[in-house]
VMD Tcl script that builds the backbone (N, CA, C; Angstrom):
set m [mol new atoms 201]
animate dup $m
set s [atomselect $m all]
$s set {name element resname resid chain x y z} {
  {N N UNK 1 A 0.778 -1.000 0.012}
  {CA C UNK 1 A -0.288 0.007 -0.207}
  {C C UNK 1 A 0.796 0.768 -0.183}
  {N N UNK 2 A 1.841 1.093 0.572}
  {CA C UNK 2 A 3.022 2.628 0.911}
  {C C UNK 2 A 3.648 2.604 -0.785}
  {N N UNK 3 A 4.076 1.195 -1.519}
  {CA C UNK 3 A 4.414 1.459 -2.535}
  {C C UNK 3 A 3.770 2.124 -3.612}
  {N N UNK 4 A 2.250 1.823 -3.267}
  {CA C UNK 4 A 1.522 2.335 -4.156}
  {C C UNK 4 A 1.026 4.112 -4.144}
  {N N UNK 5 A 1.182 4.287 -2.504}
  {CA C UNK 5 A 1.177 5.826 -2.107}
  {C C UNK 5 A 2.048 6.326 -2.850}
  {N N UNK 6 A 3.419 6.496 -2.396}
  {CA C UNK 6 A 4.749 6.994 -3.487}
  {C C UNK 6 A 4.593 7.153 -4.722}
  {N N UNK 7 A 4.006 5.853 -5.152}
  {CA C UNK 7 A 3.698 6.302 -6.800}
  {C C UNK 7 A 2.351 7.109 -7.441}
  {N N UNK 8 A 1.122 7.275 -6.388}
  {CA C UNK 8 A 0.777 8.062 -6.795}
  {C C UNK 8 A 1.170 9.685 -6.770}
  {N N UNK 9 A 1.623 9.496 -5.143}
  {CA C UNK 9 A 2.746 10.832 -5.295}
  {C C UNK 9 A 3.614 11.041 -6.076}
  {N N UNK 10 A 4.360 10.193 -6.674}
  {CA C UNK 10 A 5.492 10.733 -7.913}
  {C C UNK 10 A 4.554 10.964 -9.190}
  {N N UNK 11 A 2.865 10.475 -9.321}
  {CA C UNK 11 A 2.638 10.503 -10.498}
  {C C UNK 11 A 1.748 11.746 -10.647}
  {N N UNK 12 A 1.408 12.531 -9.505}
  {CA C UNK 12 A 0.635 13.801 -8.974}
  {C C UNK 12 A 1.183 14.954 -9.129}
  {N N UNK 13 A 3.009 14.487 -8.547}
  {CA C UNK 13 A 3.894 15.893 -8.069}
  {C C UNK 13 A 3.915 16.229 -6.804}
  {N N UNK 14 A 3.416 15.647 -6.236}
  {CA C UNK 14 A 3.140 15.993 -4.998}
  {C C UNK 14 A 4.363 15.480 -3.649}
  {N N UNK 15 A 4.894 16.296 -3.008}
  {CA C UNK 15 A 5.754 15.804 -1.789}
  {C C UNK 15 A 5.046 15.786 -0.278}
  {N N UNK 16 A 5.856 14.706 -0.138}
  {CA C UNK 16 A 4.505 14.351 1.152}
  {C C UNK 16 A 5.049 15.200 2.165}
  {N N UNK 17 A 6.529 15.554 2.305}
  {CA C UNK 17 A 7.139 16.520 3.207}
  {C C UNK 17 A 6.236 18.160 3.591}
  {N N UNK 18 A 5.802 18.519 2.197}
  {CA C UNK 18 A 5.521 19.604 2.223}
  {C C UNK 18 A 4.601 20.700 2.759}
  {N N UNK 19 A 3.954 19.547 3.921}
  {CA C UNK 19 A 2.967 20.229 4.529}
  {C C UNK 19 A 3.430 20.692 5.791}
  {N N UNK 20 A 4.568 19.872 5.928}
  {CA C UNK 20 A 5.378 20.117 7.393}
  {C C UNK 20 A 6.158 21.718 7.482}
  {N N UNK 21 A 6.085 22.174 5.778}
  {CA C UNK 21 A 7.198 23.475 6.087}
  {C C UNK 21 A 6.452 24.904 6.529}
  {N N UNK 22 A 4.982 25.126 6.132}
  {CA C UNK 22 A 4.739 26.091 6.607}
  {C C UNK 22 A 4.526 25.950 8.475}
  {N N UNK 23 A 4.274 25.120 8.781}
  {CA C UNK 23 A 4.677 25.224 10.222}
  {C C UNK 23 A 5.651 25.309 10.648}
  {N N UNK 24 A 7.175 24.833 10.106}
  {CA C UNK 24 A 8.489 24.797 10.560}
  {C C UNK 24 A 8.361 26.392 10.611}
  {N N UNK 25 A 8.178 27.369 9.327}
  {CA C UNK 25 A 7.956 28.557 8.824}
  {C C UNK 25 A 7.414 29.293 10.562}
  {N N UNK 26 A 6.714 29.203 10.606}
  {CA C UNK 26 A 5.911 30.118 11.563}
  {C C UNK 26 A 5.925 29.505 13.284}
  {N N UNK 27 A 6.332 28.284 13.833}
  {CA C UNK 27 A 6.722 27.728 14.781}
  {C C UNK 27 A 7.906 29.481 15.777}
  {N N UNK 28 A 9.108 29.747 15.340}
  {CA C UNK 28 A 9.557 30.428 16.060}
  {C C UNK 28 A 8.623 32.199 16.493}
  {N N UNK 29 A 7.836 32.480 15.351}
  {CA C UNK 29 A 6.684 33.378 15.347}
  {C C UNK 29 A 5.779 33.460 16.545}
  {N N UNK 30 A 5.376 31.970 16.338}
  {CA C UNK 30 A 4.509 31.863 17.812}
  {C C UNK 30 A 4.966 31.693 19.245}
  {N N UNK 31 A 6.225 30.778 19.077}
  {CA C UNK 31 A 6.918 30.882 20.296}
  {C C UNK 31 A 7.197 32.228 20.909}
  {N N UNK 32 A 7.875 32.972 20.055}
  {CA C UNK 32 A 8.149 34.212 20.685}
  {C C UNK 32 A 6.998 35.421 20.945}
  {N N UNK 33 A 5.902 35.074 20.180}
  {CA C UNK 33 A 4.978 36.240 20.718}
  {C C UNK 33 A 4.387 35.654 21.874}
  {N N UNK 34 A 4.192 34.110 22.191}
  {CA C UNK 34 A 3.657 33.565 23.344}
  {C C UNK 34 A 4.773 34.029 24.663}
  {N N UNK 35 A 6.273 33.721 24.334}
  {CA C UNK 35 A 7.005 34.775 25.330}
  {C C UNK 35 A 6.705 35.899 25.583}
  {N N UNK 36 A 6.256 36.680 24.575}
  {CA C UNK 36 A 6.376 38.063 24.717}
  {C C UNK 36 A 5.056 38.337 25.435}
  {N N UNK 37 A 4.039 37.784 25.596}
  {CA C UNK 37 A 3.011 37.955 26.459}
  {C C UNK 37 A 3.135 37.825 27.486}
  {N N UNK 38 A 4.043 36.598 27.799}
  {CA C UNK 38 A 4.126 36.128 29.455}
  {C C UNK 38 A 5.343 37.005 30.230}
  {N N UNK 39 A 6.136 37.727 29.389}
  {CA C UNK 39 A 6.867 38.730 30.249}
  {C C UNK 39 A 6.433 40.157 29.966}
  {N N UNK 40 A 5.694 40.393 29.559}
  {CA C UNK 40 A 5.700 41.977 29.065}
  {C C UNK 40 A 4.896 42.562 30.101}
  {N N UNK 41 A 5.698 43.792 30.459}
  {CA C UNK 41 A 5.191 44.523 31.862}
  {C C UNK 41 A 4.056 45.385 31.592}
  {N N UNK 42 A 3.768 45.862 30.433}
  {CA C UNK 42 A 2.704 46.494 29.868}
  {C C UNK 42 A 1.238 45.303 30.132}
  {N N UNK 43 A 1.641 44.059 29.940}
  {CA C UNK 43 A 0.281 43.628 29.526}
  {C C UNK 43 A -0.071 42.635 30.764}
  {N N UNK 44 A 0.749 42.845 32.341}
  {CA C UNK 44 A 0.408 42.391 33.470}
  {C C UNK 44 A -1.108 43.012 33.737}
  {N N UNK 45 A -1.772 42.193 34.279}
  {CA C UNK 45 A -3.270 42.233 34.614}
  {C C UNK 45 A -3.918 43.151 33.645}
  {N N UNK 46 A -3.294 43.416 32.805}
  {CA C UNK 46 A -4.415 44.026 31.456}
  {C C UNK 46 A -5.908 43.286 30.587}
  {N N UNK 47 A -6.768 43.378 30.837}
  {CA C UNK 47 A -8.044 42.639 30.838}
  {C C UNK 47 A -7.891 42.768 28.878}
  {N N UNK 48 A -8.467 41.534 28.826}
  {CA C UNK 48 A -8.536 41.245 27.383}
  {C C UNK 48 A -10.132 41.097 27.002}
  {N N UNK 49 A -10.815 40.007 26.530}
  {CA C UNK 49 A -11.919 39.507 26.117}
  {C C UNK 49 A -11.954 38.427 26.668}
  {N N UNK 50 A -13.537 38.220 26.746}
  {CA C UNK 50 A -14.175 36.103 27.105}
  {C C UNK 50 A -13.470 36.165 28.414}
  {N N UNK 51 A -13.244 34.926 28.506}
  {CA C UNK 51 A -12.657 34.225 29.628}
  {C C UNK 51 A -11.474 34.678 29.583}
  {N N UNK 52 A -10.861 35.247 28.986}
  {CA C UNK 52 A -9.293 35.822 29.475}
  {C C UNK 52 A -9.438 37.292 29.540}
  {N N UNK 53 A -9.073 36.978 31.521}
  {CA C UNK 53 A -8.481 38.641 32.150}
  {C C UNK 53 A -7.440 39.146 32.494}
  {N N UNK 54 A -6.106 37.693 31.770}
  {CA C UNK 54 A -4.978 38.243 32.036}
  {C C UNK 54 A -3.987 37.835 31.326}
  {N N UNK 55 A -3.358 38.722 30.027}
  {CA C UNK 55 A -2.249 37.779 29.245}
  {C C UNK 55 A -1.622 36.966 29.806}
  {N N UNK 56 A -0.880 37.884 31.305}
  {CA C UNK 56 A 0.076 37.643 31.192}
  {C C UNK 56 A 0.350 36.239 32.106}
  {N N UNK 57 A -0.825 35.712 32.892}
  {CA C UNK 57 A -1.250 34.813 33.504}
  {C C UNK 57 A -0.966 33.553 33.115}
  {N N UNK 58 A -0.333 32.625 34.049}
  {CA C UNK 58 A -0.074 31.344 33.489}
  {C C UNK 58 A -1.624 30.287 33.392}
  {N N UNK 59 A -1.105 29.574 31.982}
  {CA C UNK 59 A -2.493 28.610 31.654}
  {C C UNK 59 A -2.634 28.060 32.949}
  {N N UNK 60 A -3.711 27.670 33.252}
  {CA C UNK 60 A -3.756 26.474 34.291}
  {C C UNK 60 A -3.885 25.353 33.832}
  {N N UNK 61 A -4.058 25.079 32.100}
  {CA C UNK 61 A -4.674 23.858 31.682}
  {C C UNK 61 A -3.568 23.371 31.236}
  {N N UNK 62 A -2.189 24.102 30.982}
  {CA C UNK 62 A -0.969 23.827 30.625}
  {C C UNK 62 A 0.059 23.068 31.667}
  {N N UNK 63 A 0.052 21.723 31.020}
  {CA C UNK 63 A 1.157 20.891 32.267}
  {C C UNK 63 A 2.640 21.214 31.882}
  {N N UNK 64 A 3.094 21.414 32.639}
  {CA C UNK 64 A 4.878 21.296 32.598}
  {C C UNK 64 A 5.244 20.000 33.094}
  {N N UNK 65 A 6.355 19.898 32.352}
  {CA C UNK 65 A 7.588 18.837 32.914}
  {C C UNK 65 A 8.048 19.296 33.739}
  {N N UNK 66 A 8.352 18.270 35.300}
  {CA C UNK 66 A 9.138 18.907 35.929}
  {C C UNK 66 A 10.475 17.899 35.807}
  {N N UNK 67 A 11.513 18.065 35.738}
  {CA C UNK 67 A 12.518 17.469 35.684}
  {C C UNK 67 A 13.702 17.761 36.982}
}
mol reanalyze $m
mol bondsrecalc $m
mol representation Tube
mol addrep $m
C-alpha cells in the first residue's frame, strides 16, 4: 500500500513532506509571541475579552514537565 501511495505521489507531483514547511516557518513566531505575552510588563493584569482576563497569567490547563 505504501508503494502504491508513493507511486501516486510521484504521478501527481506531490511532496509528502511539503505539509510541514509552513508549520516550521511559523513556529518561531508563535513561540516568541507567547513568550512576549508572558513577560511584557505592560500586559500584566491587562483585561482582554471573554474568559481571558490577564494575558500574562499562566495557563492553568498547560502541564509542564518537572525534571
